[in-house]
N, C-alpha and C positions, 0 to 999 in steps of 0.2 A: 399690739399692733406697732407701737413705737419701737419695741425690741426688734421686730422683723425688719422694719425700715433701717435700723441701725446696722443689723447684720449685713443687709444688702449693700449699704454704703461702704462698709468695711471691705467687703469683697471687691468692690470696684476700685477702691483706693489702695488695696493691698499691693505690695511689690510682686513682681513676676515670680511665679512658682518655679523652683529648681528641682530637676529630677536627674539623678545620677544615671550615667550610661555604662553598660558593661558589655564586653565582647568576650565570649568564651572561644578560646583558640584550641581546636582539636576535638574530635568526637571520641568520647570515652569508650574504650574497648576492654578495660580491665584495670588492674593496679600493678604497681611496680615498686620495689624497694631500691632499685638503682635510680634513686631520685636525685634532684639537683643538690641535695644537701649531704648525700652519701652518709647517712646517720651512723653506719657501722664502722666508719673510718674517721680518724681525727682531723686530718687535713686534706682538702681536696679542691680541685678546680674542674668545673664542669662547663661545657659549651653545648647549647641546644639550638637547633635551627627550626624556626617556625616560618612556614611558607606565606608569602604575601596573599595567596588565595585563601588561606585559612583565616587570616585577619580580615581581609575583605575590604579595607578602606584605609585612607590616610586618617590619622587621628593624633590627638594630643593625649599622651599616656601620663596619668598622674600617679598610678600605682599598679602593681600586679599582685596576683594571688595564685596559690596552688592549693589543691584540694586534698587534705589528708583523710584517709579512710580507715587506717589501722595502725596501731603502735602507741607507744608511750611518748609523752613530750620530753624534749631534752633541750638544754641551753647551748647555744653557739656563742663562743667568746667573741669572735669577730666574723661578720658576714658582709660581703660586698657583692653588689649586682651591677653588671655592665651591660649596655646595649651596643649594637652596631648593625647597620644595614649592610647586606651582603648579596652578591649574586650567587653565592654558593647554595646548592640545593641539598647536598648531603656531604658526608665525610668520605672522600674517596680513599683516604689513607689516614694513618694515625698522627700525621704531622700537619694536618690542615687547620691549625689554629687560626682564627681570625687575627690579623696583625694587631699588636698592642696599640699602635699609633691610631687605630681606628675605633678604639673602645671609648665609650662615654660612661662614666660612673653615674649611676642613677639612684643607688641606694647604698648607704653604709651604716652599719649598726653594731653595737656591742652588747654582749649578754642577751642575745635575742632567743627567746623560747619559741620553738616551733613544734607543731603537732598538738597544740592545745585548743585550736579552733579548726572547724571543718575547712573553711576557706582562710588560709593564713595570708594576710594582706601586708604588703610591704609598700609603704607610702614614700614617694619620692620627695626630696627637698625641692627639686626643680623639675617640672614636667618635661617629658621627652617628646619631641616632635617627630613622629613617624610619617614618612612620605607616602607609604603604601606602594611605592614603585619597586622596591627590592624586598628580599626576605629579611626577617629579623633574627639576628643572632643574639642569644641571651647567655651571658657568662656569669657564673656564680662561684665565688671563692668562699671557702668556709674553713675556719680554724677553731677547733673545740677540744677541750680537755675531757669532755664527757661524750658518751655515745650510747646508742641503743641498737640491738641486733636487727630489729624489724621496725621500720616506719614506712608504711605504704601510701602512695598517692595514686589518684586516678591518672591513667595514662591512655594514650592513643597509639596506634601502630603507624610507624613512619620509618621507611628504610633508612638506615645509617644516619639517623637524625640527632644523636646525642653521643658526645665523646667526653671522657673524663680521665684525669690522672689523680692519684691519691697516695697518701702515706700515713701510717700510724705514728711515725717517729720524727719525720722531717717536716717542719713547719713551712719550709719553702714551697711545698707542693700546694699551698694555698695562694701562692703568687702566680703571676703569668708564666705558663709553662715555657721551658727552654729546651724540652726534649719531647719525643713522641708521647702521645697519650697511651694509657694502659689498655683501653678498650673502646670500641665503637658499638653502640646499641641501636636497636630499631624500635624501642618503645620510649616515648618521651612524655613528660607530664602534661596533662591538660592545664592550660594557663588561662587565667582571667585577666583581661586588661580593664582597668577602671579609668574612664575618661571624664572630662569636666562635665558638670551637670548641664542638661539641656534647658534653655530658658523657655518657659511656657508663659505666654502673655496672659495677664489677668483678664477676666471677662469684662466687656464694656457694654454700654447701652442697655444696662439692666433697668427695668421699670418695676415699680411696686404699685399694685392696685389695692386700694382700701375699700373694702365693702362696708357700707354704712347702713345695711338693712338687717343687722343682727339685733334681735330684740334685747332690751335691757343692757346693752353694751355701752360703757362710758367712753365716748370718743374725745 
């Protein structure tokens, strides 16, 4: 009985419970290998537009994740991810890159292995405050000496929502583009946003009732 009382007291005194929140952006319709990492080309820059309605709220973003469904893992020598809020809803032409001055670097990594986890998570050093008022542009630059022919991610259908430029030999293609993109696609990766944990208050006003009518019990 004393053990029961101790457990209840610990529950009351315990710090608030923390629960991570996740927002899945995009409804899965299939998979694509024209993914933000362009695994089959060494150097690339990709920009993806996610609609504010898809995200559904203002939020603090601590990390993002993409869902790999097929292919072999490979290492990326240098990977950078940028965010920007934009009124742009699609790429009307191949020169519509979001201005470099509007980009915020949210993730930078070296020798990053991708494709070895179902949801590949990229943790930010500094959380990004998304207002929820505009669409979210996600830019990913990748430079790698290795590649794989096929590495597929879950995707959703969205007209003219992803544009990229890439090269197997010129590493400058992993930098902010100064020319038109190579192609505009209408299938973008499903993205998961991970936001700060929700604080759940610990239970209060708990009471323990001790029965003293149990035969032969030592109270």
